[in-house]
N, C-alpha and C positions, 0 to 999 in steps of 0.2 A: 884864455879865454873872450871873448870879448861878453860885455856887462853890460844892464841898463839898472838905473836906479829908482827902487820901489821904496815907499814908507809905508807902516802901517802904525796905530797907536806907540807902538816903543822906537821910533824912529825910523831912519834911513837905510839902506840894505842895497848891496849888488846881486843882483839876480842875472842867470845868465841871458844873454840876449834875446834869445830865442826863444825861453821857455813863456811856456802861457799860464805859470804861476807867480806868487807873487811875494811878499816879506816873509809872510807869517809861515806858506810853504817851506822858505828857504831859511827860516830862523832852525825851525825843528829838522830839514834835510843839514843844516849845520851839526848839531847838537845831539844827535842821534845817530851817531856813525857804528851802527850795532846790528854784524851780521849782515843779511844780504836778502831776510828773509821782507819780501811787498806785500801789502796789501792783496786778498785774490782780489781777482777781477771779477767774483759774481758780487764781493761788497762794493767796490768799486760803481758800479754799472746800480746796486741800490742804492749809494748814496746818491749819485745822480738821479735817479727816479724819484727820492725824497726829494731835490730840488725841484725839478719840475711838477710834481704833485703842490708841493708849498708855496709854485708863483702862482697856479690854478687858483688856488682855496686864496690867498692872500688875493685874487684881482676878485674872484665872485664874492668876498669879503668887505671888496672895496679898500683895502690897504696899502693895494701896490694898483700901480694905473697901467691899462691894457697891452701900453707901449712895452713897458718893461716888464709885463710877466710876459707878453708873446716873445720877447729876445731872450729869457731866460730860457724859455720854453726849446728856442730854437738850438740854443747853443745846446741843451742835455740833449736834443736829438741828436744833434753833428756827433755829441762822444756816444753816445750810446750808438750810433748806428758804424764810424769811426775807429771806436775801440780805441784811444788814444791816452793809452794806458801808462805810457811813459813820461808822458805828463802828470803822472802820479807819482813821484817817488821817493816815498816816505817809507819807510821801514815798518815792521810789527810793533818794534820794542823802541815805542814812545810812551807819551801818557794814557794811561789806563784806560783814559773817557773814550779815547781815540780822536780827542779835538785837531789835531794839527789835520788828520786824513777829512777831519770836516772844513779845515779852513781850506785846505788844500781844495777842495772841491768848489768849495765858496770863490776862490781865487780865480782857476782857471773857466768853471764858466764867467764869472763875472767879466773878465779878457775875453772870452769869445762872443759873450751876449754886445760888450760896449761896442765892439768892430760893428755892430747893425748902426753906428749912427745915434747911439742911447749911451747916457753914461751909470753905466749900472756899480753898485758899491755891494763887497762879497759880503760886509756885515750887515748894511742894514737894507739890500734889496736881497740878495740872495737868500740869506740868512734871516729874514724874517718871519719872525713868529714861532723863531726856531732856537734851540738852544744845542749842542752837541750832544748834553747828556737824553738826549731824547731821540734826537737824530739817530747815534750813529747802534744804540740800540733798537728802532725800527730797522732801519736799513740789516741788522744782523737779522732781524724776525724776516724781513722782507727776502733777503739772497740765499737764507735757511731754505725757506720754503717754496719758492721757484725752482731751484738746486733740486730740491726731493721732487716735487711733482713733473717739474719736466726735465729730468734726466734721472734721476736716482729709481725711480716709480717703474720707469719704463723699462730699464735693463732689468729689474728684477721680473717685470713682467714676461721678458724674452727669452729670461734663462728659465720661469715658468714652464712655459711653451715648450720649450727645445728639452726641457726633463719630461714633460707628459709625451712627446714623440719619444724619447728613448724608451721611458715605462709605456705603452704602445705595443711596441716592437719586441718587447723582451717578456710578457706574460707570460707564457708557457716554457720559461730557459729558469730551470732549478739548480740551487745552488747551494753550499753550505752555509749558513749562517757560522757568524760568530762572535761571541762577547769575550770579554777578557783578554783578547787576540787570540783567545784556543775556540778550536771545534764549537757549535753546538745544532744546534738541530737546523732542517734544511729550510730554507725560504726561495719563494723564485728569485730572480734579480729586477725586477720589475717593482716587488714590494720593497726590495731595497732602496731602488729608485725613489719611490713612492716618498718614503723618508725624506730626501733631502729636498722633493719637491714641496711637501707640507712645510718642512722645515720654513723656507722661502715663503711661502702663501702666509703664515704665524706672523714671518718679519715685516709685509705687507700691510698686516691690520696692523700691525704696533708702530709703523711711519705712519700711517693712517691717523692713527688715535693721537699719534705725540705732535699732529701735523694743527690740530685745536686749540692749540697752548700759545705754536710757533706764531700761527695765525693775527695773534693778539699784540697790537703795535703801543709802542708808548709815544708815540706823536703828540703832542699836546700839552706833554707834561713841561715842557721846557728845561729849566735849570735844576731843581729839587722836586718838581713834582706839582707843584701849584698852578703850573699856567699860566704863570706871568708873564703876559706880554704876546699871549695869545688868545684865542679865544675857543668856544665850542663852537661856532659855526663854523670857526676854520679847521677845527679837527674834523669835523662833520665831513665839509666840504672835501678835506684832503683824503678821509676814506673813499668817499664816493668816487671821486677822483679817478683814486688809486685802482677800484675795483675795474673802472671802465676800463683801464691800461692793462692789467694785467689779465681781467678774465677769472681772478682769482678774490673770494671771499672774506678781507682781512674785517677784521675791526677792531676797535680802540679798548685798550686795555680799561675797566672802569677803576683801576687803583693805578694812578701814574706812578705815586710812590712804590709801590712794588715794581712796577713796569721799569724804575730807573735803578732799583737796586738790588735787586736780586734776580737770577739768571738760571731759574729755575725751568723756566721751559728750554732753555740749552741742554741744561743737563738731560732731560725728557728726552729728548732729541736723539741725543749723542747717547743714550741707552739704547734706545731702540737702533741706532748704528752700531753698538757693540755685540746686541743680541744677533744682528744680523751679520757680524764679520764672525763671531765662533759659530753659529751655523756653518758661516763660508768654509772655515777654517776646519769643521768636523766634515762636511763636505769633500773638500783639494785632497787632506788627507785621506779620507777613505780610497779616493779615486787611485791616489798614488801608492797605496798600499795596494789593491787589486789589481794595476798593472806591474807591479815589482817584478822584476827578473831579466829579462826575458826566459830564461832559460833556470835561474836559481832560486827564482821568487816564487809568488804567489800566479803571478801570471793571468788573471781570470780575465782582462781585458786590456789590450793594445790601443795605447796613447798615438794620436799625429805625431810625425817625426817631421819637427817646425824648422831646427837646428843641428848641427853636430853635440854634442853632449859632453864632451870634452875634447882638451887640449894634445891630448897623449895616448889615449884609447881610442882608436879605430874606430867607426860604426856604432860607439855609443851613444843612446837617445835618451835624457833625461825629461821626470815631467816637467817643464819648467813652467809651465799656466800652473801649475798647481801649485808650486814653490811662489811665484807672484801673489799668486790668490792668499795666501797664507802670509805673506808679508804685508801682504796693507790690509791684512787682518789682524796683525798684532802691532802695526801703526796705529790704528782704528781706538783697539783700546788702550795704548801709550796714552793716545790723544783724550778718551774718555777719560782717563784719571787727572791728564792736565785740566780739562775743562772741569772735572768735580771740585777739585781743589779751588780752578778761581772763583769759581760762581759763590762757593764757601765765605769769597774775601768781601763782599757786599759790606760796608761800611756808613751809617747814617741813612742817607739818601742819593747814596749812588756807588754804582759797581765801579772798580778802576783794571780790570782785566781783562774789557770788553776786546782790544785789538788781539792779546791772545785768543780767548775765546775764539774770536769771529774766523779766525785765519787754523785751527783746530776743527772746527766744526766744518767747516767749509772744505776741509781737505778730507775728511771723511767719508763725507760727501762725492767729491771728486773721483779720489781713491776705491770706492767703493765701485762706483757709477761705471767707471774707466775698464776695472780689473775684471768686474762681472762680465761685462760687454767681451774682452778678451777670452776670459775661461769657456763664452759661451762659443763663439768661434773658431778660437782656435787648438781648443781641447774639445769640449762637450760635442761639439758636430762632426767631429771628426773620431770618436770614440769609437774602437769597435770590440764587440763581444767575444769572446772566444770559448765559444760552448762545448767544446770537448775538453779543453782543461778543466773547466767547473764541474763537467760528469764524472771526469775522474777525480777530483779531488770531493767529489761529494758520495762517491761509492767508498773511499778510502775511509770515509769520518766514522770514530769510531762513536759519535752521537747521535748513528741513528738506531741505536738501539734502544732509545727514547721511548720509541714505539711499542716496544716490549712493556714497558713499566706498568698499562694496564690488565696484562695476562699473566704475569710472572711473576712481578713485584720489582720493587727499585732495588734490594741486594743481589738478588741474581741477575739481573741487568748490567750492575756493576761486576761482578765474578766475569760478565762473559765480554765487559769491555777492556778488563785489565787480562783478561788471559789472551786475547787476540792482540794488545799492546805489546807486551809480555814477548811474545813467540812469533809476532809480525804475519801473525795469521788474519782472516780475514772475519769478522762478524759472524759471517754465517758458521764458521769453521769450529768457531770457539764454543760457539753457539750449541750445535750438534754434538760437539764433544762433550759437551759437559751434560747434555741429554736433556738440557732444560725446554726444549721445544725439536719437532717433528721437520722435516725439511718445509712441508706441504704450511707448515701454520708459520714459520720464517718468512716463505715467502708470500705469504696471505698479510703480512701482519706489519712487516717490513717494508712498507711504499711510499719512496721519498714524495711522490706527487700525495699523498695520503693527511704527509705531514704538514702542510704549508699553511692551512688553514681553510676561509670560505674568500678572506681579500684579496 
């Protein structure tokens, strides 16, 4: 491999000749050969955006020349447009402040900007008025906010829409309800679906509420929260430029000591993601239970046959989209546990688990977004309701006896149910045999369509 010589404050170092990064990045690349997990693209985009906004703010406050500021902005735009993330080779498992990834960003932008005929220093120019300690938390909040607003929330909204359509189509389909995995009183399939839909609507609200915390940025705190080498004017100019660039109402965190040392906003957002994951897991499990069979299970619905389900059993079709969504949910819950532990480890003026928090939080957002889209397209929209099977199971249910409680009491109702179960008879046959009701009374009182409420 051909190399070139680069220098930083620690001396000279050989760097791959064609690489856009410099010595600071190369030192990290050589010193942290741990795993293969790279910084998420969403975070890299956010780091580049931070550098672009900083250049604008530094020019507006008179610290950076227009020539240098324009060169940095052009370099940032080239990166954002080209997504040259191979130039960001560093793994997650590096310094806990994310310093090396901040330096990587500085060096790549400086390399590109210097090709415009102006000399740009990665630390003095690209990193002006900044520290890794306020840049990385800012990028984390920026990346998380944009990923949720631009990707996850639309995916949730589309899922809600698909469930609303399914709900509307099944208003009059009555089936047996189930609690404890046992027969319960009747519901409509629309009512069952409404529970899934409402859960996602609650999750949508939770995520929106959590964004109020995530939109608060650490920028301007620099190394320890005092704002050394930055200014209030720079901070305000940065926030204004970022709002104009993204269309999102970001604000500056009022207490920078909190912004650098605490990651409670990440915990809050991750908690909302975990709640979404829990509801997704519940829905996925409901659907695969309802689709169990096709002949030896519940069989109340049929799922799309997207691919063969077995390498040995011909014709087998499995609820693969349900399983994929379930696995994503479990991963998000695991990520939440890691984020919670990592966020508790701030010491004095800094939390040094930032790359881990960023990786897990952004992975959770990405996985939920993709899984919801896949589940909606490949499962929910092709779901077929087996009304005859629902009617069959409803008719067989012993819990229809609950409708008799107001007329004959709980104990006589229990006796009817027990007799029907032990003898394999119908409820009606057992009720008439015990002489607790007449045939006319049974027909008038045990009517599933009257047992489903008004909603």
